[in-house]
C-alpha positions in Angstrom: -17.5 15.6 29.2 -14.3 17.4 28.5 -11.4 15.7 26.9 -8.7 14.3 29.3 -5.5 15.4 28.3 -3.9 13.6 31.2 -5.3 10.1 30.1 -3.3 10.6 27.0 0.1 11.6 28.4 -0.2 8.8 31.2 -0.9 6.1 28.1 1.5 7.8 25.8 4.1 4.9 25.5 1.3 2.8 24.3 0.1 5.0 21.6 3.8 5.6 20.4 4.4 1.8 20.3 1.5 1.3 18.4 2.4 4.2 15.9 5.8 2.9 15.3 4.4 -0.6 14.9 1.9 0.9 12.2 4.6 2.8 10.3 6.9 -0.8 10.4 4.3 -2.9 9.0 3.3 -0.3 6.4 6.7 0.3 5.1 7.6 -3.4 4.9 4.2 -4.2 3.2 4.6 -1.6 0.9 8.0 -2.6 -0.2 6.6 -6.0 -1.1 3.6 -4.8 -2.6 5.8 -2.3 -5.1 7.7 -5.5 -5.8 4.5 -7.5 -6.7 3.0 -4.6 -8.4 6.2 -4.2 -10.6 6.2 -7.8 -11.6 2.3 -7.9 -12.2 2.6 -4.9 -14.2 5.1 -6.4 -16.5 2.9 -9.5 -16.8 0.0 -7.5 -17.6 1.6 -5.7 -20.5 3.4 -8.8 -21.7 2.4 -10.5 -25.1 2.7 -13.8 -23.3 -0.9 -15.2 -22.7 0.0 -17.2 -19.9 1.7 -14.5 -17.9 -0.9 -11.9 -18.8 -3.7 -14.4 -17.9 -2.1 -15.2 -14.3 -1.5 -11.5 -13.6 -4.9 -10.8 -14.5 -6.4 -13.6 -12.3 -4.1 -12.2 -9.5 -5.4 -8.4 -9.8 -9.2 -9.2 -10.2 -9.0 -12.0 -7.3 -7.4 -9.7 -4.7 -9.3 -6.3 -5.8 -12.6 -8.2 -6.0 -12.4 -9.5 -2.3 -12.4 -7.8 0.9 -8.9 -7.5 2.8 -10.3 -8.6 6.1 -11.7 -11.8 4.6 -8.1 -12.5 3.1 -6.6 -11.7 6.6 -9.1 -14.1 8.4 -8.1 -16.9 5.7 -4.4 -16.6 6.3 -4.6 -16.1 10.0 -7.2 -18.5 11.0 -7.4 -20.8 7.9 -4.0 -21.8 7.3 -3.5 -23.7 10.8 -6.0 -26.1 9.6 -3.4 -27.2 7.0 -0.6 -27.0 9.8 0.8 -23.9 8.9 1.0 -21.0 11.7 1.9 -17.4 11.1 2.5 -14.7 13.5 0.3 -11.6 13.5 3.0 -9.7 12.1 4.0 -12.1 9.2 0.1 -12.5 8.4 -0.5 -8.8 8.4 2.6 -8.3 5.9 1.5 -11.0 3.6 -2.1 -10.0 3.3 -1.4 -6.5 2.9 1.5 -6.8 0.4 -0.7 -9.3 -1.8 -3.9 -6.9 -1.7 -1.9 -3.6 -2.0 -0.1 -5.4 -4.8 -3.1 -6.1 -7.1 -3.8 -2.2 -6.7 -0.2 -1.0 -7.4 -0.1 -3.5 -10.5 -2.8 -1.5 -12.2 -1.4 1.9 -11.3 2.2 0.8 -12.7 0.7 -0.8 -15.8 -1.5 2.4 -16.3 1.6 4.7 -16.0 3.8 2.8 -18.3 0.9 2.7 -21.0 0.3 6.2 -20.7 4.0 7.0 -22.3 3.1 8.0 -25.9 3.4 5.0 -28.1 5.5 7.1 -30.6 8.3 7.1 -28.6 8.4 3.1 -28.5 8.0 3.2 -32.0 10.9 5.5 -32.7 13.2 4.0 -30.3 12.6 0.4 -32.1 13.2 1.7 -35.5 16.3 2.9 -34.3 17.3 -0.5 -33.2 17.0 -0.1 -29.5 16.4 -3.5 -27.8 12.8 -3.7 -25.9 14.4 -4.2 -22.6 16.7 -1.2 -23.0 13.7 0.6 -24.1 11.5 0.0 -21.0 14.4 1.0 -18.7 15.9 4.0 -20.2 13.0 5.6 -21.8 9.6 4.2 -20.6 10.0 3.6 -17.1 11.8 7.1 -16.3 8.7 8.8 -17.6 6.3 6.3 -16.2 7.6 7.1 -12.8 6.4 10.4 -12.8 3.1 9.5 -13.9 2.5 6.7 -11.4 4.1 8.3 -8.4 1.4 10.4 -7.1 -1.3 7.8 -7.2 1.3 5.1 -5.5 1.5 7.7 -2.8 -2.2 7.8 -2.5 -2.4 4.2 -2.3 0.2 4.1 0.3 -2.3 6.1 2.7 -4.7 3.5 1.9 -2.2 0.7 2.9 -1.7 2.7 6.3 -5.5 2.8 6.8 -5.8 -0.7 6.1 -3.3 -1.6 8.5 -5.9 -0.8 11.2 -7.5 -4.2 10.6 -4.7 -6.2 12.2 -6.1 -5.3 15.4 -8.3 -8.3 15.0 -5.3 -10.7 15.0 -3.5 -9.0 17.8 -1.0 -6.9 16.2 0.0 -3.9 18.5 -0.9 -1.2 15.9 -2.7 2.2 16.5 -6.1 0.7 16.9 -5.2 -2.0 19.4 -3.0 0.7 21.1 -6.3 2.7 21.2 -8.1 -0.3 22.6 -5.9 -1.1 25.1 -5.9 2.3 26.5 -9.7 2.4 26.6 -10.0 -1.0 28.5 -7.5 0.4 31.0 -8.8 4.3 31.4 -12.3 3.8 30.7 -11.9 6.6 28.2 -12.8 5.4 24.7 -13.3 9.0 23.3 -10.0 10.1 24.3 -8.2 6.9 23.3 -9.9 6.7 19.7 -9.9 10.2 18.9 -6.1 9.9 19.7 -5.8 6.9 17.5 -7.7 9.0 14.5 -5.5 11.8 14.8 -2.4 9.7 14.4 -3.6 8.2 11.3 -4.5 11.8 10.0 -1.0 12.8 10.6 0.3 9.8 8.7 -2.0 9.8 5.8 -2.4 13.7 5.2 1.3 13.9 5.1 1.1 11.4 2.4 -1.8 12.9 0.6 0.0 16.3 0.7 3.0 15.0 -0.6 0.9 13.2 -3.4 -0.7 16.6 -4.3 2.7 18.0 -4.3 4.1 15.6 -6.9 0.9 15.9 -9.0 1.5 19.6 -9.2 5.0 19.2 -10.2 4.0 16.4 -12.8 1.7 19.1 -14.4 4.8 21.2 -14.8 6.8 18.5 -16.6 6.1 18.3 -20.5 6.5 14.7 -21.6 7.7 14.4 -25.1 4.9 13.9 -27.8 
């Protein structure tokens, strides 16, 4: 059976809507997950045992459980205690919390990759710890953790496909709608796969580009 391009053209507005809905929820979730990641990373490297322990619990809890289970818990579990969330809100919260745990470790490892000699030298010159972090450590760590962060962003986009189960109109749900109306699942889901490919391949190529740039950057030893 040949691929029917007419079906794609006919239902193109549905795919476009799903594509932009995926982009929207991914961007918003990414912003919140980066904020959580920064907070989590600072807590993970903190000498405060309480903050360090809480951050470790958060990271291990969300990295060790399936995103689908977290999604079900929020969307179907919270109504039992009187909390009702829209599909969009549920998606943002679940994706932000889950990806924030991974980004916490990406940022933490980037910060700890900066040579300790620089920290010791700056402190010996009387620089305050906060100034040291923002002026010396973070600018260098940024170029270290940026490529893996972009790679994690691609994972975030792909994870958003799970939101179709809570009736959020992203790419996979758009493909399901088209398949139901047109009785052409091959065309529908191949188009969905291609849309994800466009987003994720672009991100991964950008990550590869940054990685090559990073290798040309010589960090002070």
